[in-house]
All heavy atoms as an XYZ file, in Angstrom:
1018
protein
N     104.622     96.148    101.049
C     103.689     95.524    101.952
C     102.325     96.110    101.679
O     102.193     97.287    101.458
C     104.227     95.741    103.360
C     103.615     96.747    104.240
S     104.516     97.107    105.762
C     106.148     97.512    105.200
N     101.350     95.270    101.603
C      99.990     95.711    101.331
C      99.149     95.572    102.578
O      99.392     94.725    103.412
C      99.366     94.882    100.215
C      99.900     95.199     98.861
C      99.069     94.501     97.828
C      99.483     94.982     96.458
N      98.654     94.399     95.426
N      98.162     96.420    102.673
C      97.195     96.263    103.750
C      96.136     95.294    103.257
O      96.064     94.956    102.090
C      96.559     97.610    104.118
O      95.882     98.110    102.987
C      97.601     98.601    104.580
N      95.315     94.831    104.152
C      94.247     93.913    103.763
C      92.933     94.419    104.316
O      92.823     95.577    104.673
C      94.581     92.491    104.223
C      94.871     92.434    105.705
O      94.240     93.128    106.476
N      95.808     91.615    106.106
N      91.969     93.567    104.395
C      90.650     93.995    104.850
C      90.462     93.843    106.350
O      89.345     93.838    106.834
C      89.568     93.221    104.091
C      89.547     93.462    102.587
C      88.469     92.599    101.942
C      89.328     94.915    102.263
N      91.531     93.719    107.106
C      91.441     93.543    108.558
C      91.388     94.882    109.290
O      92.078     95.090    110.272
C      92.631     92.714    109.061
C      92.554     91.289    108.567
O      91.476     90.742    108.425
N      93.700     90.707    108.300
N      90.592     95.782    108.807
C      90.448     97.078    109.457
C      89.671     96.908    110.748
O      88.720     96.145    110.821
C      89.714     98.052    108.539
C      90.504     98.432    107.342
C      90.348     97.953    106.073
C      91.586     99.361    107.273
N      91.263     98.523    105.235
C      92.032     99.401    105.946
C      92.216    100.163    108.220
C      93.085    100.206    105.533
C      93.270    100.969    107.805
C      93.692    100.991    106.483
N      90.068     97.680    111.759
C      89.357     97.715    113.040
C      88.799     99.124    113.220
O      89.324    100.076    112.681
C      90.317     97.390    114.182
C      90.844     95.963    114.152
C      91.698     95.704    115.370
C      92.244     94.376    115.565
N      92.219     93.316    114.743
N      87.755     99.247    114.003
C      87.220    100.566    114.314
C      85.859    100.814    113.690
O      85.058     99.906    113.509
N      85.629    102.083    113.345
C      84.330    102.551    112.848
C      84.192    102.274    111.356
O      83.947    103.174    110.561
C      84.193    104.055    113.106
C      84.355    104.411    114.566
O      83.713    103.757    115.390
O      85.136    105.338    114.869
N      84.370    101.029    110.979
C      84.417    100.713    109.559
C      83.065    100.241    109.029
O      82.245     99.696    109.752
C      85.454     99.639    109.284
C      85.080     98.287    109.857
C      86.150     97.269    109.557
C      85.763     95.898    109.989
N      85.600     95.662    111.378
N      82.906    100.488    107.765
C      81.785     99.948    107.000
C      82.297     99.846    105.571
O      83.276    100.495    105.200
C      80.576    100.867    107.084
N      81.655     99.022    104.802
C      82.014     98.904    103.401
C      80.773     99.180    102.574
O      79.651     98.903    102.988
C      82.568     97.507    103.100
C      83.877     97.247    103.766
C      83.936     96.613    104.995
C      85.066     97.664    103.182
C      85.140     96.382    105.632
C      86.276     97.444    103.808
C      86.324     96.804    105.029
N      80.989     99.741    101.398
C      79.895    100.058    100.499
C      80.296     99.592     99.105
O      81.474     99.626     98.746
C      79.577    101.572    100.536
C      80.735    102.404    100.032
C      78.327    101.895     99.762
N      79.320     99.136     98.331
C      79.557     98.739     96.947
C      78.994     99.841     96.052
O      77.844    100.246     96.199
C      78.905     97.381     96.631
C      79.064     97.046     95.150
C      79.503     96.288     97.503
N      79.849    100.311     95.159
C      79.463    101.362     94.227
C      80.070    100.999     92.875
O      81.281    100.747     92.793
C      79.998    102.702     94.740
C      79.526    103.898     93.981
C      80.026    105.194     94.612
O      79.445    105.609     95.626
O      80.993    105.763     94.096
N      79.287    100.968     91.832
C      79.770    100.589     90.493
C      80.490     99.245     90.518
O      81.565     99.085     89.933
C      80.681    101.673     89.913
C      79.976    103.008     89.754
O      78.772    102.995     89.427
O      80.623    104.044     89.969
N      79.932     98.280     91.228
C      80.475     96.917     91.353
C      81.840     96.861     92.037
O      82.559     95.871     91.903
C      80.559     96.222     89.982
C      79.177     95.967     89.393
O      78.245     95.702     90.181
O      79.037     96.021     88.165
N      82.236     97.885     92.750
C      83.492     97.907     93.504
C      83.187     98.092     94.983
O      82.257     98.819     95.346
C      84.404     99.062     93.038
C      84.846     98.954     91.608
C      85.818     97.819     91.399
O      86.649     97.538     92.256
N      85.710     97.146     90.263
N      83.986     97.459     95.832
C      83.806     97.559     97.285
C      84.802     98.568     97.848
O      86.002     98.482     97.582
C      84.052     96.190     97.913
C      83.733     96.141     99.373
C      83.863     94.721     99.870
N      83.515     94.673    101.271
C      84.115     93.925    102.151
N      85.080     93.119    101.783
N      83.747     93.927    103.405
N      84.303     99.525     98.635
C      85.121    100.592     99.197
C      84.946    100.665    100.716
O      83.865    100.371    101.228
C      84.736    101.952     98.601
C      84.851    102.006     97.104
C      83.713    102.017     96.307
C      86.093    102.017     96.484
C      83.803    102.061     94.929
C      86.201    102.058     95.106
C      85.049    102.081     94.334
O      85.156    102.115     92.966
N      85.996    101.100    101.384
C      85.929    101.400    102.809
C      85.180    102.720    102.961
O      85.471    103.691    102.254
C      87.347    101.518    103.386
C      87.483    101.848    104.857
C      86.870    100.760    105.733
C      88.965    102.006    105.204
N      84.203    102.744    103.849
C      83.368    103.930    104.057
C      83.617    104.501    105.441
O      83.529    103.791    106.438
C      81.887    103.564    103.922
C      80.865    104.612    104.375
C      80.918    105.840    103.470
C      79.467    104.022    104.406
N      83.938    105.790    105.489
C      83.977    106.529    106.749
C      82.832    107.524    106.691
O      82.758    108.340    105.778
C      85.305    107.271    106.920
C      86.559    106.419    106.974
C      87.791    107.302    107.142
C      86.481    105.406    108.091
N      81.923    107.420    107.656
C      80.772    108.319    107.683
C      80.911    109.258    108.859
O      81.001    108.828    110.003
C      79.469    107.531    107.759
C      78.270    108.408    107.563
C      77.026    107.622    107.160
O      77.081    106.389    107.066
O      75.990    108.281    106.967
N      80.941    110.548    108.553
C      81.175    111.567    109.562
C      80.117    111.608    110.640
O      78.947    111.329    110.409
N      80.590    111.945    111.831
C      79.714    112.133    112.984
C      80.056    113.494    113.559
O      81.212    113.750    113.889
C      79.972    111.029    114.008
O      79.243    111.287    115.179
N      79.078    114.369    113.681
C      79.366    115.745    114.085
C      79.954    115.843    115.484
O      80.632    116.800    115.802
C      78.114    116.613    113.976
O      77.085    116.093    114.790
N      79.733    114.843    116.320
C      80.213    114.929    117.688
C      81.529    114.235    117.971
O      82.050    114.339    119.067
N      82.088    113.483    116.983
C      83.312    112.748    117.287
C      84.084    112.403    116.021
O      83.555    112.449    114.922
C      82.992    111.465    118.040
C      82.215    110.440    117.252
C      81.917    109.194    118.074
N      81.363    108.143    117.272
C      82.060    107.205    116.636
N      83.368    107.191    116.732
N      81.463    106.282    115.925
N      85.325    112.027    116.215
C      86.179    111.562    115.135
C      85.870    110.099    114.843
O      85.683    109.307    115.755
C      87.663    111.725    115.538
O      87.930    113.118    115.742
C      88.599    111.182    114.486
N      85.814    109.736    113.574
C      85.573    108.366    113.137
C      86.926    107.780    112.742
O      87.668    108.392    111.980
C      84.594    108.348    111.943
C      84.411    106.942    111.416
C      83.262    108.951    112.345
N      87.268    106.579    113.274
C      88.601    106.022    113.071
C      88.552    104.592    112.564
O      87.700    103.813    112.968
C      89.383    105.980    114.393
C      89.524    107.281    115.097
C      90.225    107.069    116.434
C      90.158    108.304    117.291
N      90.813    108.105    118.583
N      89.515    104.267    111.689
C      89.796    102.882    111.318
C      91.299    102.691    111.458
O      92.084    103.631    111.297
C      89.337    102.521    109.883
C      87.830    102.541    109.789
C      89.970    103.403    108.847
N      91.711    101.473    111.782
C      93.138    101.230    111.969
C      93.489     99.814    111.545
O      92.632     98.937    111.466
C      93.534    101.449    113.429
O      92.871    100.527    114.262
N      94.793     99.626    111.291
C      95.303     98.328    110.899
C      96.788     98.257    111.247
O      97.530     99.209    111.038
C      95.120     98.131    109.400
C      95.500     96.760    108.934
C      95.120     96.554    107.493
O      95.990     96.315    106.691
N      93.846     96.662    107.158
N      97.217     97.105    111.796
C      98.618     96.910    112.160
C      99.436     96.519    110.948
O      98.932     95.877    110.019
C      98.757     95.826    113.226
C      98.308     96.265    114.581
C      98.647     95.225    115.621
C      98.239     95.766    116.988
N      98.597     94.860    118.059
N     100.729     96.906    110.974
C     101.656     96.473    109.943
C     103.043     96.353    110.554
O     103.373     96.997    111.546
C     101.640     97.408    108.726
C     102.002     98.844    109.039
C     103.293     99.302    108.864
C     101.039     99.725    109.485
C     103.624    100.620    109.140
C     101.359    101.053    109.773
C     102.659    101.495    109.599
N     103.871     95.492    109.961
C     105.210     95.187    110.464
C     106.199     96.252    110.014
O     106.240     96.616    108.849
C     105.642     93.813    109.938
C     106.988     93.379    110.460
O     107.449     93.914    111.486
O     107.588     92.488    109.834
N     107.018     96.764    110.943
C     108.004     97.792    110.613
C     109.427     97.384    110.973
O     110.323     98.229    111.004
C     107.670     99.112    111.342
O     107.591     98.864    112.746
C     106.365     99.698    110.848
N     109.652     96.111    111.220
C     110.982     95.654    111.609
C     112.013     96.027    110.540
O     111.855     95.724    109.360
C     110.988     94.142    111.814
C     112.336     93.623    112.256
C     112.314     92.130    112.542
O     111.277     91.482    112.323
O     113.333     91.626    112.990
N     113.072     96.730    110.958
C     114.168     97.102    110.072
C     113.888     98.276    109.143
O     114.695     98.585    108.275
N     112.761     98.932    109.317
C     112.410    100.040    108.425
C     112.741    101.386    109.054
O     112.664    101.561    110.264
C     110.921    100.012    108.084
C     110.397     98.747    107.421
C     108.902     98.890    107.143
C     111.159     98.449    106.153
N     113.065    102.345    108.197
C     113.299    103.715    108.639
C     112.030    104.554    108.525
O     111.949    105.647    109.068
C     114.415    104.354    107.812
C     115.742    103.638    108.002
O     116.134    103.417    109.162
O     116.369    103.274    106.990
N     111.072    104.055    107.780
C     109.820    104.762    107.589
C     108.928    103.994    106.650
O     109.308    102.947    106.113
N     107.725    104.503    106.443
C     106.787    103.912    105.492
C     106.107    105.019    104.691
O     105.987    106.147    105.155
C     105.703    103.043    106.185
C     106.310    101.811    106.817
C     104.906    103.830    107.192
N     105.700    104.660    103.485
C     104.935    105.565    102.642
C     103.521    105.005    102.560
O     103.320    103.877    102.090
C     105.553    105.669    101.249
C     104.834    106.585    100.268
C     104.840    108.027    100.767
C     105.475    106.490     98.896
N     102.561    105.773    103.027
C     101.154    105.378    103.018
C     100.488    106.080    101.838
O     100.638    107.295    101.667
C     100.453    105.793    104.330
C      98.970    105.471    104.282
C     101.123    105.156    105.529
N      99.783    105.304    101.022
C      99.058    105.873     99.884
C      97.658    105.283     99.824
O      97.470    104.106    100.120
C      99.751    105.532     98.565
C     101.012    106.275     98.288
C     101.490    105.928     96.881
C     102.712    106.717     96.524
N     103.148    106.428     95.139
N      96.705    106.094     99.421
C      95.358    105.619     99.122
C      94.634    106.661     98.301
O      95.134    107.775     98.119
C      94.575    105.260    100.393
C      94.376    106.376    101.369
C      93.288    107.235    101.273
C      95.258    106.552    102.424
C      93.086    108.249    102.203
C      95.065    107.554    103.359
C      93.975    108.406    103.244
N      93.487    106.270     97.764
C      92.630    107.224     97.068
C      91.352    107.387     97.881
O      90.931    106.480     98.597
C      92.329    106.798     95.616
C      93.587    106.801     94.779
C      91.634    105.453     95.545
N      90.766    108.564     97.770
C      89.516    108.851     98.487
C      88.634    109.712     97.605
O      89.095    110.359     96.662
C      89.794    109.565     99.816
C      90.183    111.013     99.632
C      89.214    112.012     99.601
C      91.503    111.384     99.457
C      89.558    113.341     99.405
C      91.859    112.700     99.258
C      90.882    113.676     99.236
O      91.224    114.995     99.023
N      87.343    109.720     97.932
C      86.432    110.670     97.299
C      85.287    110.980     98.243
O      84.939    110.168     99.105
C      85.912    110.174     95.949
C      84.813    109.162     95.980
C      84.301    108.907     94.565
C      83.178    107.898     94.556
N      82.623    107.713     93.218
N      84.752    112.175     98.074
C      83.590    112.595     98.852
C      82.817    113.634     98.050
O      83.413    114.486     97.381
C      84.002    113.203    100.193
O      82.833    113.605    100.903
N      81.506    113.548     98.145
C      80.655    114.536     97.498
C      79.937    115.411     98.515
O      79.345    116.424     98.148
C      79.634    113.844     96.602
N      80.020    115.023     99.820
C      79.199    115.753    100.790
C      79.829    115.951    102.167
O      79.162    116.419    103.083
C      77.851    115.041    100.961
C      77.980    113.645    101.562
O      79.116    113.140    101.730
O      76.932    113.051    101.873
N      81.120    115.616    102.342
C      81.720    115.753    103.672
C      81.882    117.223    104.038
O      82.381    118.028    103.248
C      83.083    115.055    103.714
C      83.837    115.280    105.008
C      83.411    114.685    106.181
C      84.950    116.099    105.057
C      84.075    114.896    107.377
C      85.632    116.309    106.244
C      85.195    115.711    107.396
O      85.864    115.924    108.569
N      81.478    117.567    105.257
C      81.663    118.914    105.811
C      82.308    118.741    107.168
O      81.681    118.248    108.105
C      80.328    119.644    105.948
C      79.696    119.953    104.624
C      78.366    120.659    104.790
C      77.763    120.874    103.416
N      76.370    121.190    103.455
N      83.578    119.095    107.265
C      84.304    118.927    108.516
C      85.745    119.375    108.377
O      86.098    120.073    107.428
N      86.573    118.936    109.310
C      87.957    119.409    109.399
C      88.971    118.540    108.665
O      90.151    118.793    108.746
C      88.364    119.505    110.872
O      87.486    120.365    111.557
N      88.549    117.466    107.997
C      89.472    116.680    107.197
C      89.892    115.364    107.819
O      89.260    114.850    108.742
N      90.995    114.819    107.286
C      91.549    113.543    107.720
C      92.792    113.734    108.559
O      93.559    114.668    108.332
C      91.949    112.694    106.505
C      90.864    112.028    105.701
C      91.461    111.422    104.434
C      90.174    110.952    106.513
N      92.994    112.817    109.490
C      94.242    112.753    110.262
C      94.792    111.351    110.077
O      94.076    110.367    110.248
C      93.991    113.022    111.737
C      95.254    112.931    112.578
C      94.983    113.107    114.074
N      94.305    114.350    114.374
C      93.117    114.444    114.995
N      92.465    113.352    115.369
N      92.572    115.599    115.259
N      96.078    111.246    109.719
C      96.756    109.964    109.622
C      97.761    109.874    110.755
O      98.469    110.835    111.041
C      97.480    109.820    108.282
C      96.619    109.937    107.028
C      97.469    109.699    105.789
C      95.458    108.982    107.060
N      97.833    108.688    111.378
C      98.759    108.481    112.488
C      99.437    107.129    112.365
O      98.814    106.152    111.958
C      98.038    108.516    113.828
C      97.528    109.864    114.219
C      96.904    109.843    115.585
N      96.617    111.209    115.992
C      95.875    111.525    117.028
N      95.343    110.575    117.774
N      95.653    112.775    117.338
N     100.710    107.080    112.764
C     101.430    105.832    113.001
C     101.578    105.724    114.510
O     102.117    106.634    115.147
C     102.810    105.845    112.347
S     102.782    105.476    110.605
N     101.095    104.624    115.071
C     101.073    104.444    116.521
C     101.789    103.146    116.865
O     101.615    102.135    116.189
C      99.619    104.387    117.025
C      98.862    105.663    116.619
C      99.562    104.170    118.534
C      97.365    105.573    116.779
N     102.619    103.183    117.924
C     103.289    101.965    118.407
C     103.211    101.952    119.929
O     103.498    102.954    120.580
C     104.745    101.930    117.960
N     102.829    100.820    120.466
C     102.740    100.637    121.919
C     101.973    101.781    122.585
O     102.341    102.268    123.640
C     104.129    100.502    122.518
N     100.907    102.230    121.942
C     100.068    103.278    122.506
C     100.603    104.686    122.351
O      99.950    105.644    122.750
N     101.789    104.855    121.770
C     102.373    106.178    121.568
C     102.279    106.576    120.102
O     102.493    105.751    119.212
C     103.841    106.186    121.980
C     104.066    106.033    123.469
C     105.538    106.181    123.809
O     106.169    107.141    123.332
O     106.043    105.322    124.538
N     101.996    107.852    119.852
C     101.934    108.348    118.479
C     103.357    108.599    118.002
O     104.081    109.409    118.566
C     101.105    109.637    118.399
C      99.665    109.352    118.820
C     101.159    110.222    116.991
C      98.813    110.586    118.984
N     103.764    107.865    116.950
C     105.095    108.042    116.382
C     105.104    109.239    115.438
O     106.066    110.000    115.386
C     105.526    106.777    115.639
N     104.036    109.386    114.691
C     103.958    110.453    113.699
C     102.503    110.677    113.345
O     101.695    109.739    113.392
C     104.760    110.047    112.460
O     104.812    111.088    111.525
N     102.148    111.908    112.991
C     100.789    112.175    112.524
C     100.768    113.410    111.654
O     101.644    114.268    111.760
C      99.808    112.271    113.687
C      99.905    113.568    114.447
O      99.219    114.506    114.101
N     100.735    113.643    115.457
N      99.788    113.475    110.793
C      99.615    114.634    109.918
C      98.147    114.755    109.556
O      97.431    113.752    109.485
C     100.470    114.484    108.651
C     100.535    115.763    107.856
C     101.686    115.780    106.853
O     102.624    114.985    106.991
O     101.612    116.599    105.934
N      97.713    116.005    109.297
C      96.325    116.260    108.940
C      96.227    116.730    107.495
O      97.134    117.397    106.993
C      95.727    117.296    109.888
C      95.657    116.779    111.313
C      94.988    117.732    112.279
O      94.471    118.787    111.844
O      94.952    117.407    113.470
N      95.114    116.368    106.844
C      94.906    116.681    105.433
C      93.489    117.200    105.223
O      92.548    116.708    105.835
C      95.080    115.418    104.570
C      96.448    114.812    104.664
C      96.741    113.888    105.655
C      97.435    115.171    103.769
C      98.008    113.322    105.750
C      98.696    114.615    103.849
C      98.984    113.692    104.838
N      93.353    118.172    104.316
C      92.032    118.632    103.913
C      91.451    117.630    102.924
O      92.187    116.948    102.216
C      92.123    120.006    103.242
C      92.454    121.120    104.199
C      92.420    122.484    103.511
O      91.751    122.623    102.454
O      93.061    123.397    104.032
N      90.145    117.545    102.868
C      89.459    116.661    101.931
C      88.838    117.500    100.828
O      88.122    118.468    101.108
C      88.361    115.851    102.662
C      89.000    114.904    103.664
C      87.494    115.089    101.659
C      87.995    114.129    104.479
N      89.111    117.108     99.583
C      88.470    117.752     98.441
C      87.079    117.134     98.302
O      86.934    115.918     98.248
C      89.285    117.538     97.175
C      90.628    118.223     97.241
C      91.434    117.987     95.992
C      92.795    118.652     96.151
N      93.667    118.390     95.004
N      86.078    117.982     98.257
C      84.689    117.514     98.227
C      84.094    117.870     96.866
O      83.445    118.894     96.703
C      83.869    118.149     99.374
C      82.443    117.616     99.369
C      84.538    117.895    100.709
N      84.383    117.005     95.888
C      83.897    117.251     94.529
C      83.397    115.980     93.843
O      83.102    115.989     92.653
C      84.993    117.900     93.684
C      86.257    117.067     93.594
O      86.252    115.902     94.047
O      87.277    117.579     93.082
N      83.307    114.865     94.604
C      82.826    113.621     94.032
C      83.824    112.901     93.143
O      83.483    111.897     92.522
N      85.075    113.375     93.076
C      86.110    112.755     92.255
C      87.135    112.053     93.144
O      87.313    112.420     94.308
C      86.837    113.810     91.418
C      85.942    114.522     90.440
C      86.715    115.569     89.688
C      85.787    116.339     88.763
N      86.494    117.433     88.090
N      87.831    111.056     92.585
C      88.884    110.352     93.313
C      90.140    111.205     93.369
O      90.525    111.823     92.379
C      89.201    109.012     92.642
C      88.120    108.005     92.847
C      87.184    107.606     91.944
C      87.857    107.271     94.049
N      86.349    106.678     92.513
C      86.737    106.450     93.798
C      88.447    107.232     95.314
C      86.200    105.596     94.752
C      87.903    106.377     96.263
C      86.809    105.577     95.992
N      90.763    111.235     94.556
C      92.008    111.976     94.780
C      93.001    111.068     95.480
O      92.619    110.306     96.375
C      91.750    113.219     95.652
C      90.799    114.178     95.026
N      91.192    115.099     94.088
C      89.463    114.340     95.180
C      90.147    115.805     93.694
N      89.078    115.357     94.354
N      94.264    111.157     95.084
C      95.294    110.365     95.747
C      95.864    111.141     96.926
O      96.088    112.347     96.839
C      96.431    110.025     94.781
C      97.455    109.110     95.431
C      98.535    108.644     94.474
O      98.201    107.925     93.526
O      99.707    109.017     94.697
N      96.088    110.431     98.003
C      96.718    111.015     99.180
C      97.935    110.157     99.512
O      97.846    108.927     99.500
C      95.734    111.020    100.346
C      96.169    111.838    101.560
C      94.958    112.468    102.209
C      96.895    110.998    102.563
N      99.071    110.780     99.758
C     100.251    110.026    100.177
C     100.902    110.739    101.353
O     100.866    111.967    101.459
C     101.239    109.841     99.025
O     101.737    111.074     98.589
N     101.472    109.929    102.236
C     102.069    110.439    103.454
C     103.297    109.608    103.803
O     103.221    108.385    103.878
C     101.049    110.373    104.594
C     101.561    110.745    105.938
C     102.261    111.881    106.276
C     101.407    110.006    107.147
N     102.538    111.877    107.614
C     102.026    110.732    108.181
C     100.800    108.796    107.455
C     102.053    110.292    109.492
C     100.825    108.361    108.761
C     101.448    109.105    109.766
N     104.420    110.282    104.003
C     105.651    109.604    104.399
C     105.766    109.663    105.923
O     105.997    110.728    106.493
C     106.867    110.266    103.743
C     108.143    109.584    104.076
N     109.348    110.231    104.077
C     108.424    108.303    104.430
C     110.312    109.392    104.422
N     109.763    108.219    104.632
N     105.584    108.532    106.559
C     105.732    108.423    108.012
C     107.178    108.030    108.285
O     107.558    106.872    108.145
C     104.771    107.373    108.562
S     104.966    107.081    110.326
N     107.991    109.010    108.632
C     109.430    108.763    108.787
C     109.862    108.644    110.243
O     111.030    108.406    110.514
C     110.224    109.886    108.115
O     109.884    111.123    108.704
N     108.947    108.812    111.153
C     109.289    108.761    112.566
C     108.676    107.521    113.214
O     107.665    107.597    113.895
C     108.812    110.028    113.276
C     109.450    111.293    112.743
C     108.905    112.532    113.419
O     108.398    112.424    114.538
O     108.988    113.595    112.799
N     109.316    106.379    112.991
C     108.844    105.143    113.604
C     109.519    104.949    114.946
O     110.679    105.318    115.128
C     109.147    103.951    112.690
C     108.477    103.984    111.320
C     108.906    102.777    110.501
C     106.969    104.031    111.443
N     108.803    104.369    115.885
C     109.373    104.079    117.197
C     110.065    102.721    117.147
O     109.839    101.935    116.229
C     108.266    104.085    118.254
C     107.508    105.410    118.397
C     106.389    105.264    119.404
C     108.442    106.533    118.803
N     110.881    102.428    118.126
C     111.606    101.146    118.118
C     110.661    100.016    118.520
O     110.643     99.545    119.635
C     112.804    101.210    119.059
O     112.363    101.513    120.369
N     109.871     99.625    117.568
C     108.888     98.562    117.753
C     108.821     97.786    116.452
O     109.115     98.323    115.391
C     107.521     99.170    118.065
O     106.537     98.185    118.117
N     108.462     96.519    116.525
C     108.392     95.720    115.317
C     107.069     95.880    114.581
O     106.935     95.437    113.457
C     108.653     94.250    115.611
C     110.060     93.989    116.035
C     110.323     93.155    117.091
C     111.124     94.581    115.392
C     111.615     92.899    117.497
C     112.429     94.341    115.774
C     112.672     93.497    116.838
N     106.100     96.472    115.224
C     104.877     96.752    114.495
C     104.290     98.083    114.932
O     104.497     98.548    116.040
C     103.853     95.627    114.607
C     103.388     95.351    116.029
O     103.872     96.019    116.948
O     102.540     94.471    116.211
N     103.605     98.690    113.985
C     102.927     99.949    114.198
C     101.486     99.772    113.738
O     101.157     98.820    113.033
C     103.591    101.071    113.395
C     104.826    101.620    114.035
N     105.977    100.888    114.170
C     105.078    102.829    114.581
C     106.905    101.625    114.761
N     106.384    102.809    115.032
N     100.658    100.727    114.093
C      99.276    100.741    113.637
C      99.060    102.005    112.817
O      99.417    103.098    113.263
C      98.303    100.729    114.837
O      98.503     99.521    115.569
C      96.863    100.799    114.374
N      98.523    101.824    111.621
C      98.114    102.960    110.807
C      96.693    103.306    111.205
O      95.811    102.441    111.179
C      98.168    102.608    109.320
C      97.482    103.615    108.386
C      98.180    104.969    108.433
C      97.432    103.071    106.963
N      96.464    104.553    111.581
C      95.128    105.023    111.938
C      94.710    106.088    110.929
O      95.439    107.060    110.711
C      95.133    105.602    113.355
O      93.868    106.117    113.692
N      93.562    105.864    110.290
C      92.974    106.861    109.398
C      91.761    107.410    110.129
O      90.852    106.656    110.478
C      92.564    106.241    108.051
C      93.775    105.615    107.355
C      91.901    107.293    107.163
C      93.430    104.868    106.072
N      91.773    108.708    110.376
C      90.739    109.328    111.207
C      90.031    110.440    110.450
O      90.666    111.376    109.975
C      91.378    109.888    112.474
C      92.161    108.834    113.242
C      92.943    109.385    114.420
O      92.847    110.601    114.708
O      93.648    108.597    115.066
N      88.716    110.316    110.344
C      87.885    111.365    109.767
C      87.452    112.258    110.923
O      86.733    111.817    111.822
C      86.677    110.753    109.055
C      85.761    111.719    108.323
C      86.501    112.397    107.172
C      84.530    110.980    107.803
N      87.939    113.487    110.892
C      87.655    114.391    112.004
C      86.170    114.754    112.034
O      85.465    114.612    111.039
C      88.546    115.619    111.887
C      90.023    115.238    112.062
C      90.972    116.330    111.702
C      90.862    117.479    112.667
N      91.791    118.570    112.343
N      85.699    115.195    113.188
C      84.283    115.486    113.403
C      83.704    116.302    112.256
O      84.292    117.283    111.813
C      84.100    116.217    114.729
N      82.582    115.862    111.781
C      81.896    116.518    110.676
C      80.753    115.632    110.218
O      80.433    114.636    110.857
N      80.163    115.961    109.087
C      79.095    115.156    108.539
C      79.412    114.795    107.093
O      80.192    115.477    106.434
C      77.743    115.891    108.588
O      77.859    117.117    107.849
C      77.326    116.204    110.016
N      78.816    113.712    106.617
C      79.019    113.284    105.246
C      79.846    112.023    105.166
O      80.281    111.470    106.177
N      80.054    111.551    103.937
C      80.722    110.281    103.701
C      82.007    110.480    102.920
O      82.076    111.329    102.031
C      79.807    109.344    102.917
C      78.527    108.999    103.640
C      77.620    108.161    102.772
C      76.312    107.884    103.511
N      75.382    107.131    102.668
N      82.998    109.634    103.241
C      84.254    109.591    102.504
C      84.526    108.128    102.164
O      84.516    107.275    103.056
C      85.429    110.173    103.327
C      86.741    110.046    102.572
C      85.159    111.632    103.694
N      84.743    107.848    100.887
C      85.095    106.504    100.435
C      86.613    106.424    100.296
O      87.244    107.367     99.816
C      84.450    106.188     99.089
C      82.933    106.197     99.033
C      82.454    105.831     97.630
C      82.345    105.262    100.058
N      87.190    105.281    100.685
C      88.642    105.069    100.624
C      88.900    103.755     99.898
O      88.194    102.768    100.105
C      89.249    105.049    102.040
C      89.094    106.426    102.675
C      90.709    104.618    102.005
C      89.589    106.527    104.090
N      89.950    103.757     99.053
C      90.296    102.560     98.304
C      91.801    102.547     98.040
O      92.477    103.566     98.166
C      89.530    102.537     96.975
C      89.555    101.184     96.286
O      89.691    100.153     96.980
O      89.434    101.162     95.046
N      92.300    101.372     97.659
C      93.689    101.172     97.229
C      94.702    101.612     98.287
O      95.683    102.274     97.979
C      93.954    101.881     95.908
C      93.060    101.396     94.783
C      93.345    102.120     93.494
C      92.372    101.656     92.420
N      92.525    102.420     91.190
N      94.466    101.242     99.523
C      95.396    101.594    100.601
C      96.647    100.718    100.482
O      96.543     99.501    100.375
C      94.754    101.392    101.992
C      95.736    101.749    103.096
C      93.475    102.213    102.123
N      97.817    101.344    100.510
C      99.069    100.593    100.514
C     100.046    101.241    101.487
O     100.018    102.454    101.696
C      99.678    100.515     99.111
O     100.124    101.776     98.690
N     100.873    100.401    102.071
C     101.938    100.853    102.968
C     103.231    100.271    102.407
O     103.391     99.059    102.365
C     101.703    100.380    104.417
C     102.832    100.856    105.318
C     100.358    100.869    104.936
N     104.134    101.148    101.957
C     105.365    100.726    101.304
C     106.559    101.016    102.212
O     106.644    102.102    102.794
C     105.542    101.486     99.972
O     104.370    101.317     99.188
C     106.744    100.969     99.205
N     107.478    100.066    102.284
C     108.673    100.213    103.116
C     109.589    101.306    102.579
O     109.774    101.430    101.378
C     109.432     98.894    103.170
N     110.164    102.070    103.520
C     111.168    103.068    103.191
C     112.386    102.775    104.056
O     112.272    102.672    105.273
C     110.668    104.511    103.486
C     111.757    105.520    103.268
C     109.442    104.834    102.656
N     113.517    102.583    103.417
C     114.765    102.359    104.160
C     115.791    103.374    103.701
O     115.834    103.755    102.534
C     115.328    100.941    103.944
O     115.534    100.731    102.558
C     114.383     99.889    104.484
N     116.616    103.835    104.616
C     117.706    104.746    104.283
C     118.985    103.940    104.187
O     119.414    103.342    105.156
C     117.869    105.824    105.371
C     116.658    106.737    105.445
O     116.017    107.025    104.432
N     116.330    107.199    106.629
N     119.571    103.931    103.002
C     120.831    103.205    102.816
C     121.944    103.988    103.495
O     122.081    105.198    103.288
C     121.130    103.072    101.309
C     120.117    102.223    100.580
C     120.194    100.751    100.968
O     121.308    100.258    101.217
O     119.128    100.121    101.016
N     122.734    103.316    104.310
C     123.859    103.964    105.005
C     125.151    103.396    104.440
O     125.345    102.190    104.388
C     123.768    103.700    106.508
C     122.529    104.344    107.104
C     122.421    104.085    108.579
C     121.133    104.725    109.081
N     120.809    104.342    110.418
N     126.038    104.277    104.006
C     127.319    103.837    103.438
C     128.390    103.788    104.472
O     128.545    104.517    105.318
C     127.740    104.769    102.279
C     126.708    104.725    101.146
O     126.032    103.716    100.959
N     126.617    105.793    100.402
């Protein structure tokens, strides 16, 4: 399952080298968030992958969350490498709630600077039971 451009929240897009990227721009007083719903019917979990880069972000990093019906099913925090190069980030969200859809939330924790995000994918994970 792929995500699309239906991001909600503190989103902006920027064109760099003829490519369009999702831009999260840090705010020292608050967390900046973007989110998107995806279907989880019959799944045991999902694998979230994307690439990011930053040359100037100063803050506490990224937080990824899977949310269903207003409850956090799973979340994890990641440090951001600030070297101007693309880095892959992957996260296995294995704690889904009994809901047919969840929301992926990508949150840039309070800080300053810009983080570009691209190639976001959400892949189904199922546990085969014998």
